[in-house]
PyMOL CGO cylinders between C-alpha atoms (Angstrom):
from pymol import cmd
from pymol.cgo import CYLINDER

trace = [
    CYLINDER, 0.00, 0.00, 0.00, 2.80, 2.42, 0.87, 0.3, 1, 1, 1, 1, 1, 1,
    CYLINDER, 2.80, 2.42, 0.87, 4.40, 1.95, -2.52, 0.3, 1, 1, 1, 1, 1, 1,
    CYLINDER, 4.40, 1.95, -2.52, 1.06, 2.66, -4.21, 0.3, 1, 1, 1, 1, 1, 1,
    CYLINDER, 1.06, 2.66, -4.21, 0.30, 5.93, -2.40, 0.3, 1, 1, 1, 1, 1, 1,
    CYLINDER, 0.30, 5.93, -2.40, 3.85, 7.25, -2.81, 0.3, 1, 1, 1, 1, 1, 1,
    CYLINDER, 3.85, 7.25, -2.81, 4.14, 6.36, -6.51, 0.3, 1, 1, 1, 1, 1, 1,
    CYLINDER, 4.14, 6.36, -6.51, 4.12, 9.02, -9.22, 0.3, 1, 1, 1, 1, 1, 1,
    CYLINDER, 4.12, 9.02, -9.22, 0.82, 7.64, -10.52, 0.3, 1, 1, 1, 1, 1, 1,
    CYLINDER, 0.82, 7.64, -10.52, -0.98, 8.42, -7.24, 0.3, 1, 1, 1, 1, 1, 1,
    CYLINDER, -0.98, 8.42, -7.24, -3.04, 11.67, -7.47, 0.3, 1, 1, 1, 1, 1, 1,
    CYLINDER, -3.04, 11.67, -7.47, -1.11, 14.63, -6.03, 0.3, 1, 1, 1, 1, 1, 1,
    CYLINDER, -1.11, 14.63, -6.03, -4.09, 15.84, -3.99, 0.3, 1, 1, 1, 1, 1, 1,
    CYLINDER, -4.09, 15.84, -3.99, -4.08, 12.53, -2.06, 0.3, 1, 1, 1, 1, 1, 1,
    CYLINDER, -4.08, 12.53, -2.06, -0.35, 12.23, -1.40, 0.3, 1, 1, 1, 1, 1, 1,
    CYLINDER, -0.35, 12.23, -1.40, 0.33, 11.16, 2.18, 0.3, 1, 1, 1, 1, 1, 1,
    CYLINDER, 0.33, 11.16, 2.18, 1.96, 13.33, 4.80, 0.3, 1, 1, 1, 1, 1, 1,
    CYLINDER, 1.96, 13.33, 4.80, 5.23, 11.71, 5.81, 0.3, 1, 1, 1, 1, 1, 1,
    CYLINDER, 5.23, 11.71, 5.81, 7.11, 12.37, 9.03, 0.3, 1, 1, 1, 1, 1, 1,
    CYLINDER, 7.11, 12.37, 9.03, 10.17, 10.92, 10.69, 0.3, 1, 1, 1, 1, 1, 1,
    CYLINDER, 10.17, 10.92, 10.69, 9.54, 10.58, 14.41, 0.3, 1, 1, 1, 1, 1, 1,
    CYLINDER, 9.54, 10.58, 14.41, 12.73, 10.86, 16.43, 0.3, 1, 1, 1, 1, 1, 1,
    CYLINDER, 12.73, 10.86, 16.43, 13.56, 9.51, 19.89, 0.3, 1, 1, 1, 1, 1, 1,
    CYLINDER, 13.56, 9.51, 19.89, 11.38, 11.07, 22.57, 0.3, 1, 1, 1, 1, 1, 1,
    CYLINDER, 11.38, 11.07, 22.57, 8.88, 12.63, 20.17, 0.3, 1, 1, 1, 1, 1, 1,
    CYLINDER, 8.88, 12.63, 20.17, 5.13, 12.06, 20.18, 0.3, 1, 1, 1, 1, 1, 1,
    CYLINDER, 5.13, 12.06, 20.18, 2.90, 11.95, 17.11, 0.3, 1, 1, 1, 1, 1, 1,
    CYLINDER, 2.90, 11.95, 17.11, -0.79, 12.78, 17.36, 0.3, 1, 1, 1, 1, 1, 1,
    CYLINDER, -0.79, 12.78, 17.36, -3.00, 11.21, 14.70, 0.3, 1, 1, 1, 1, 1, 1,
    CYLINDER, -3.00, 11.21, 14.70, -6.47, 12.78, 14.65, 0.3, 1, 1, 1, 1, 1, 1,
    CYLINDER, -6.47, 12.78, 14.65, -9.48, 10.49, 15.07, 0.3, 1, 1, 1, 1, 1, 1,
    CYLINDER, -9.48, 10.49, 15.07, -10.55, 8.97, 11.79, 0.3, 1, 1, 1, 1, 1, 1,
    CYLINDER, -10.55, 8.97, 11.79, -7.30, 9.61, 9.92, 0.3, 1, 1, 1, 1, 1, 1,
    CYLINDER, -7.30, 9.61, 9.92, -6.10, 6.51, 8.10, 0.3, 1, 1, 1, 1, 1, 1,
    CYLINDER, -6.10, 6.51, 8.10, -2.43, 6.02, 8.83, 0.3, 1, 1, 1, 1, 1, 1,
    CYLINDER, -2.43, 6.02, 8.83, 0.47, 3.67, 8.33, 0.3, 1, 1, 1, 1, 1, 1,
    CYLINDER, 0.47, 3.67, 8.33, 3.55, 3.26, 10.49, 0.3, 1, 1, 1, 1, 1, 1,
    CYLINDER, 3.55, 3.26, 10.49, 6.85, 1.95, 9.17, 0.3, 1, 1, 1, 1, 1, 1,
    CYLINDER, 6.85, 1.95, 9.17, 9.48, 1.22, 11.82, 0.3, 1, 1, 1, 1, 1, 1,
    CYLINDER, 9.48, 1.22, 11.82, 13.03, 1.78, 10.60, 0.3, 1, 1, 1, 1, 1, 1,
    CYLINDER, 13.03, 1.78, 10.60, 14.56, -0.19, 13.46, 0.3, 1, 1, 1, 1, 1, 1,
    CYLINDER, 14.56, -0.19, 13.46, 13.51, -2.21, 16.52, 0.3, 1, 1, 1, 1, 1, 1,
    CYLINDER, 13.51, -2.21, 16.52, 10.80, -0.12, 18.12, 0.3, 1, 1, 1, 1, 1, 1,
    CYLINDER, 10.80, -0.12, 18.12, 8.51, -0.13, 21.13, 0.3, 1, 1, 1, 1, 1, 1,
    CYLINDER, 8.51, -0.13, 21.13, 5.26, 1.74, 20.52, 0.3, 1, 1, 1, 1, 1, 1,
    CYLINDER, 5.26, 1.74, 20.52, 2.70, 2.87, 23.05, 0.3, 1, 1, 1, 1, 1, 1,
    CYLINDER, 2.70, 2.87, 23.05, -0.64, 3.76, 21.53, 0.3, 1, 1, 1, 1, 1, 1,
    CYLINDER, -0.64, 3.76, 21.53, -3.89, 4.94, 22.93, 0.3, 1, 1, 1, 1, 1, 1,
    CYLINDER, -3.89, 4.94, 22.93, -7.03, 4.61, 20.87, 0.3, 1, 1, 1, 1, 1, 1,
    CYLINDER, -7.03, 4.61, 20.87, -9.77, 6.66, 22.38, 0.3, 1, 1, 1, 1, 1, 1,
    CYLINDER, -9.77, 6.66, 22.38, -13.48, 6.46, 21.66, 0.3, 1, 1, 1, 1, 1, 1,
    CYLINDER, -13.48, 6.46, 21.66, -15.96, 8.76, 23.30, 0.3, 1, 1, 1, 1, 1, 1,
    CYLINDER, -15.96, 8.76, 23.30, -19.55, 9.80, 22.98, 0.3, 1, 1, 1, 1, 1, 1,
    CYLINDER, -19.55, 9.80, 22.98, -18.26, 13.25, 21.94, 0.3, 1, 1, 1, 1, 1, 1,
    CYLINDER, -18.26, 13.25, 21.94, -16.11, 11.99, 19.06, 0.3, 1, 1, 1, 1, 1, 1,
    CYLINDER, -16.11, 11.99, 19.06, -17.10, 10.38, 15.77, 0.3, 1, 1, 1, 1, 1, 1,
    CYLINDER, -17.10, 10.38, 15.77, -19.02, 7.76, 17.75, 0.3, 1, 1, 1, 1, 1, 1,
    CYLINDER, -19.02, 7.76, 17.75, -21.53, 6.89, 15.03, 0.3, 1, 1, 1, 1, 1, 1,
    CYLINDER, -21.53, 6.89, 15.03, -18.80, 6.16, 12.51, 0.3, 1, 1, 1, 1, 1, 1,
    CYLINDER, -18.80, 6.16, 12.51, -16.96, 4.02, 15.03, 0.3, 1, 1, 1, 1, 1, 1,
    CYLINDER, -16.96, 4.02, 15.03, -20.18, 2.08, 15.68, 0.3, 1, 1, 1, 1, 1, 1,
    CYLINDER, -20.18, 2.08, 15.68, -20.59, 1.41, 11.95, 0.3, 1, 1, 1, 1, 1, 1,
    CYLINDER, -20.59, 1.41, 11.95, -17.00, 0.14, 11.74, 0.3, 1, 1, 1, 1, 1, 1,
    CYLINDER, -17.00, 0.14, 11.74, -17.43, -2.17, 14.74, 0.3, 1, 1, 1, 1, 1, 1,
    CYLINDER, -17.43, -2.17, 14.74, -20.71, -3.59, 13.40, 0.3, 1, 1, 1, 1, 1, 1,
    CYLINDER, -20.71, -3.59, 13.40, -19.09, -4.29, 10.03, 0.3, 1, 1, 1, 1, 1, 1,
    CYLINDER, -19.09, -4.29, 10.03, -15.70, -5.55, 11.20, 0.3, 1, 1, 1, 1, 1, 1,
    CYLINDER, -15.70, -5.55, 11.20, -16.55, -7.21, 14.55, 0.3, 1, 1, 1, 1, 1, 1,
    CYLINDER, -16.55, -7.21, 14.55, -20.25, -8.17, 14.44, 0.3, 1, 1, 1, 1, 1, 1,
    CYLINDER, -20.25, -8.17, 14.44, -20.12, -10.63, 17.35, 0.3, 1, 1, 1, 1, 1, 1,
    CYLINDER, -20.12, -10.63, 17.35, -18.41, -8.06, 19.57, 0.3, 1, 1, 1, 1, 1, 1,
    CYLINDER, -18.41, -8.06, 19.57, -20.90, -5.39, 18.45, 0.3, 1, 1, 1, 1, 1, 1,
    CYLINDER, -20.90, -5.39, 18.45, -23.82, -7.45, 19.78, 0.3, 1, 1, 1, 1, 1, 1,
    CYLINDER, -23.82, -7.45, 19.78, -22.08, -7.88, 23.17, 0.3, 1, 1, 1, 1, 1, 1,
    CYLINDER, -22.08, -7.88, 23.17, -21.16, -4.19, 23.22, 0.3, 1, 1, 1, 1, 1, 1,
    CYLINDER, -21.16, -4.19, 23.22, -24.77, -3.21, 22.54, 0.3, 1, 1, 1, 1, 1, 1,
    CYLINDER, -24.77, -3.21, 22.54, -25.98, -5.49, 25.36, 0.3, 1, 1, 1, 1, 1, 1,
    CYLINDER, -25.98, -5.49, 25.36, -23.42, -3.94, 27.74, 0.3, 1, 1, 1, 1, 1, 1,
    CYLINDER, -23.42, -3.94, 27.74, -24.45, -0.40, 26.85, 0.3, 1, 1, 1, 1, 1, 1,
    CYLINDER, -24.45, -0.40, 26.85, -28.11, -1.25, 27.39, 0.3, 1, 1, 1, 1, 1, 1,
    CYLINDER, -28.11, -1.25, 27.39, -27.38, -3.05, 30.67, 0.3, 1, 1, 1, 1, 1, 1,
    CYLINDER, -27.38, -3.05, 30.67, -25.53, 0.01, 31.96, 0.3, 1, 1, 1, 1, 1, 1,
    CYLINDER, -25.53, 0.01, 31.96, -28.30, 2.43, 31.02, 0.3, 1, 1, 1, 1, 1, 1,
    CYLINDER, -28.30, 2.43, 31.02, -26.51, 3.98, 28.04, 0.3, 1, 1, 1, 1, 1, 1,
    CYLINDER, -26.51, 3.98, 28.04, -29.46, 3.86, 25.65, 0.3, 1, 1, 1, 1, 1, 1,
    CYLINDER, -29.46, 3.86, 25.65, -28.19, 7.14, 24.18, 0.3, 1, 1, 1, 1, 1, 1,
    CYLINDER, -28.19, 7.14, 24.18, -25.02, 5.39, 22.99, 0.3, 1, 1, 1, 1, 1, 1,
    CYLINDER, -25.02, 5.39, 22.99, -26.64, 2.04, 22.20, 0.3, 1, 1, 1, 1, 1, 1,
    CYLINDER, -26.64, 2.04, 22.20, -28.98, 3.77, 19.77, 0.3, 1, 1, 1, 1, 1, 1,
    CYLINDER, -28.98, 3.77, 19.77, -26.19, 4.06, 17.19, 0.3, 1, 1, 1, 1, 1, 1,
    CYLINDER, -26.19, 4.06, 17.19, -25.95, 0.26, 16.97, 0.3, 1, 1, 1, 1, 1, 1,
    CYLINDER, -25.95, 0.26, 16.97, -28.51, -1.42, 14.68, 0.3, 1, 1, 1, 1, 1, 1,
    CYLINDER, -28.51, -1.42, 14.68, -29.86, -3.92, 17.19, 0.3, 1, 1, 1, 1, 1, 1,
    CYLINDER, -29.86, -3.92, 17.19, -33.01, -4.57, 19.12, 0.3, 1, 1, 1, 1, 1, 1,
    CYLINDER, -33.01, -4.57, 19.12, -33.48, -6.38, 22.41, 0.3, 1, 1, 1, 1, 1, 1,
    CYLINDER, -33.48, -6.38, 22.41, -34.27, -9.65, 20.59, 0.3, 1, 1, 1, 1, 1, 1,
    CYLINDER, -34.27, -9.65, 20.59, -30.83, -9.58, 18.88, 0.3, 1, 1, 1, 1, 1, 1,
    CYLINDER, -30.83, -9.58, 18.88, -29.06, -9.70, 22.22, 0.3, 1, 1, 1, 1, 1, 1,
]
cmd.load_cgo(trace, "trace")
């Protein structure tokens, strides 16, 4: 994929932003930004993926339903059980599904 998006045939308006992260630096990737990491040497990475009801929650729900359908059903049941009907409403389930 990296070779494809950095090739001369890739449209200029969609060229990736490339950075070289040095020792001790932090990189912030905004929510929803597709990204790729290439390690140039042995590396330890610490990541934190954050999902909140104030972020792009609906899009995240759609992704979970599509990519992890069994987990999505359990997640929906957990949200309902804990009184988070406001969040559970973004998942396409009804009580009979769970």
